[in-house]
BADO-427266 format. One line per 8 residues: number of its first residue (from 1); for each residue x, y, z of C-alpha. Coordinates in nm, 3 decimals, decimal comma, padded with zeros to 5 digits. Layout:
BEGIN
NUM	X Y Z; ...
This chain:
BEGIN
1	11,449 -00,486 -00,154; 11,715 -00,618 00,082; 11,693 -00,631 00,460; 11,955 -00,359 00,489; 11,760 -00,124 00,258; 11,437 -00,189 00,443; 11,598 -00,138 00,784; 11,773 00,178 00,667
9	11,441 00,322 00,552; 11,287 00,217 00,886; 11,567 00,384 01,082; 11,527 00,707 00,887; 11,151 00,698 00,941; 11,196 00,634 01,314; 11,445 00,919 01,337; 11,197 01,153 01,170
17	10,921 01,035 01,406; 11,146 01,107 01,703; 11,230 01,455 01,577; 10,863 01,534 01,520; 10,770 01,407 01,866; 11,048 01,613 02,024; 10,928 01,925 01,845; 10,573 01,851 01,959
25	10,698 01,812 02,317; 10,851 02,159 02,303; 10,528 02,306 02,165; 10,318 02,127 02,427; 10,551 02,226 02,710; 10,503 02,590 02,620; 10,124 02,563 02,627; 09,888 02,463 02,905
33	09,685 02,222 02,695; 09,969 01,997 02,574; 09,985 01,623 02,639; 10,347 01,565 02,739; 10,292 01,200 02,829; 10,181 01,113 02,476; 10,477 01,304 02,336; 10,723 01,112 02,553
41	10,558 00,781 02,465; 10,593 00,864 02,095; 10,959 00,949 02,147; 11,017 00,619 02,327; 10,839 00,421 02,052; 11,041 00,598 01,783; 11,364 00,528 01,968; 11,279 00,159 02,006
49	11,188 00,136 01,637; 11,519 00,299 01,548; 11,711 00,055 01,767; 11,525 -00,242 01,617; 11,610 -00,130 01,264; 11,975 -00,082 01,357; 11,978 -00,437 01,497; 11,843 -00,566 01,165
57	12,118 -00,379 00,978; 12,386 -00,525 01,207; 12,248 -00,877 01,171; 12,218 -00,853 00,793; 12,573 -00,719 00,774; 12,704 -01,005 00,989; 12,518 -01,262 00,778; 12,658 -01,113 00,457
65	13,007 -01,127 00,604; 12,965 -01,491 00,700; 12,836 -01,579 00,354; 13,132 -01,408 00,192; 13,367 -01,598 00,422; 13,204 -01,926 00,319; 13,254 -01,845 -00,049; 13,622 -01,756 00,003
């Protein structure tokens, strides 16, 4: 599996985590017993994971481009 494939899967997973945390935030905000802090922390972690995976994709793409330029 290439770095781009792995990072793409990671970005999709992080996006799903963020969406689930956002939905949980809405549910917790509408109830008195919800833990909004944990929900926001999960959203922040998911966002950072998404950004990290996007950085891997950009780096792998740049490296591939440089390798192709060397071969040309």
